[in-house]
C-alpha positions, 0 to 999 in steps of 0.5 A: 500500500505504501509502495503504491502511494509512493509510485502514484505521487512521486515526481520525478520518478526514482527507481524502487528496490525491494529486499524481502523474505521468501514468503513476502516475495511470494505473496507480493508476486501472487497478488501482482503487487511486485510490479510496483518495484523496479527490482526485487530480490531476496533479503540476505545478510551482508558478509559483515553481519553474517560474520558477527552472528557466527562470532556471537552464536558459534554454529549455523544452527545457533545463528538460524535460531536467533534470526528466526526467534522473533517471539521472545525478542525484537532484535532479530527483525531489526538486524534484518532491517539493518541488513536491508539498509546495508544491502542497497545497490545505489550510491545514495539511498532513501530507506522507507518503512513499509508503513511510511506513506509519502504525500509530497511528490518531491519527497524523494527527489528533495532528500536524495538530490538536495538535502543529502549533498549537505550531509552523510545521513538525513533522518527525522527527529523521534517524537518519542523522546520525552522519556528516559534515557532519550529525554536526557540525550545530548543530541536529538534521538533519530527515527529510522522510518525515513533514512536518506544516506550515502550507501557506500561511505565508510562512516555510514557503513560503520554506523549501520554495522556498529548498530547491528553489533550492539543489537546482536551482542545485546550490549544495551539492555536498558533500552528497546532492542531496535535499530534506531536506538542502536544507531543513536548510541553508535552515533553518539559514542563512535561516529562523531565524524558523521554529518547527520541532518535532522529532519523535522517531524512533518517529514513523517508525521507519526500516528497523525490524527489531524484528519478531523471528523467530516460529514456523513458519506466521507471516506475513512482515512484513519482510526476514528477520523474521516475524510470527505472527498469529492471531485471538487473538494479533496480530503483535508490535508493532514498537518503537524501542529506546532505552537507556531502553526500547522505544517503540511505533512510531507509523509505519514507514518501510519500503523492504522491505515487500511487498504480501503483508505488508500484512495483517499490518502493518494487524493490528499497527495495529488491535490496541491498546492505544495 
């Protein structure tokens, strides 16, 4: 659904590349959705991560058990996420979570061609920074739902591999065992040479609830909200509210969107102005 939205609104177009599991590739192929991507392939571990896992668990059986034991720990799926980020075939890459819905047509072009030349990595600030230890962090915690990066730069690769190492060895038991938490720790402790560009919240508008109740007959767009849409009047544009005013959401990080909401979501993106 997110890929379909991106493909519908992105201008100018950029190639889309998918790394996924065997089951995911089979399901997408059976539903004819695989054509949304220009290229798709089986997600495999980079050599560096495979070596870390062998060092940590010793045997191939131990590695397999860890990677597929997602019922008792979040860490393995985030190791796979870091593997996907590391496996990019492009010089400059924009990684998007599968529940990141792009609304701004120039979202991809701006981050890859205009923003990224000014740094090594660009990521939005994490709104969940109000609790410890991130409430005391000397630098704003980052959110990996959106990540623009130079794929082959040594300091960027070091950031990702360092985060994976911290996950695999379970070095920080007091924080969530996620990719962005480990990237944050690796960045603060070992990657002072990394130029990180912090994007504002409207680049992903997490769990946005700004689509207010519309008259009867409106199309459902989010849990508890509705968006009225006609040929002459598009659905209300989602916004990120601040003390200085409302900012249009360039993308939505939505965990609650359903398939029937896609049409209204794309309509929001297609009706400017931007």
